[in-house]
C-alpha positions in Angstrom: -12.1 3.2 -17.6 -13.7 0.6 -15.2 -15.6 1.7 -12.1 -14.0 1.2 -8.7 -16.4 -1.7 -8.0 -15.1 -3.6 -11.0 -11.5 -2.4 -11.1 -9.4 -5.0 -9.3 -6.7 -2.5 -8.5 -9.1 -0.4 -6.6 -10.5 -3.4 -4.7 -7.0 -4.3 -3.6 -6.1 -0.8 -2.4 -3.0 1.1 -3.0 0.5 -0.2 -2.1 0.6 2.6 0.5 -2.4 1.0 2.3 -0.9 -2.6 2.3 1.3 -2.1 5.4 -1.7 -0.6 7.3 -3.9 -3.5 6.3 -1.2 -6.0 7.3 -0.8 -4.2 10.6 -4.5 -4.1 11.3 -4.8 -7.9 10.5 -1.8 -8.5 12.9 -3.5 -6.4 15.5 -6.7 -8.3 15.3 -4.8 -11.6 15.5 -2.8 -10.4 18.5 -5.8 -9.2 20.4 -7.5 -12.6 19.8 -5.6 -14.1 22.6 -6.0 -12.4 26.0 -2.5 -13.4 27.4 -0.8 -12.2 24.2 -2.8 -9.0 24.2 -1.8 -8.3 27.8 1.8 -9.0 26.9 1.5 -6.5 24.1 0.3 -3.9 26.5 2.9 -4.7 29.1 5.8 -4.6 26.8 4.8 -1.7 24.6 3.5 0.5 27.4 0.3 1.1 25.4 -3.0 1.3 27.3 -6.2 -0.3 25.9 -7.5 3.3 25.2 -4.3 4.3 23.4 -4.5 1.1 21.4 -8.1 1.6 20.4 -7.5 5.3 19.5 -4.3 4.5 17.6 -5.5 1.4 15.7 -5.0 3.1 12.4 -1.9 5.1 13.4 1.2 3.8 11.6 3.3 4.3 14.7 1.0 2.1 16.8 0.8 -0.5 14.2 4.6 -0.4 13.8 5.0 -0.9 17.5 2.7 -3.9 17.3 4.8 -5.4 14.5 7.9 -4.7 16.5 6.3 -6.6 19.3 5.6 -9.6 17.0 9.1 -9.5 15.4 10.7 -9.7 18.9 9.1 -13.1 19.5 9.6 -15.3 16.5 6.9 -17.9 17.4 4.3 -15.2 17.4 5.6 -13.6 14.2 5.5 -16.9 12.4 2.1 -17.9 13.8 0.6 -14.5 13.1 1.9 -14.5 9.5 0.4 -17.9 8.9 -3.0 -16.9 10.4 -3.3 -13.8 8.3 -2.1 -15.3 5.1 1.2 -13.5 5.0 4.9 -14.4 5.5 7.1 -13.3 8.4 9.0 -11.2 5.8 5.7 -9.5 4.9 5.2 -8.5 8.5 8.8 -7.2 8.8 8.4 -5.2 5.6 5.1 -3.7 6.8 6.8 -2.7 10.0 9.6 -1.0 8.1 7.1 0.8 5.9 5.1 2.0 8.9 8.1 3.4 10.8 
C-alpha cells in the first residue's frame, strides 16, 4: 500500500473534506476585497472575531456560501477565481448545511 505522501487519494483529501476546502477557498476570496468582506459581515451578522473563530465551522462556511449564492456576480466570479463552478459552490453549501 502506498504511503500517504505518494498516494494521490490521500493528497486530495476525502470527499467529506471537499466542501470544507471549497468553503475555505471561497472565504479567502471573499475576504480579499474589503467592501465585499464588510458586506458579508453586514448581511450575515457575523463579527470579525466570530468569522475568525468559525473559519473551519461548517455552519459559518455554509453561511458564507449562502451569502455568495445570493449575489450571482460574486458567486460566478468567486467560482472562477478558485477554480470551481458555481454549481460546485452550491453543492458545497448544501453539504455543509
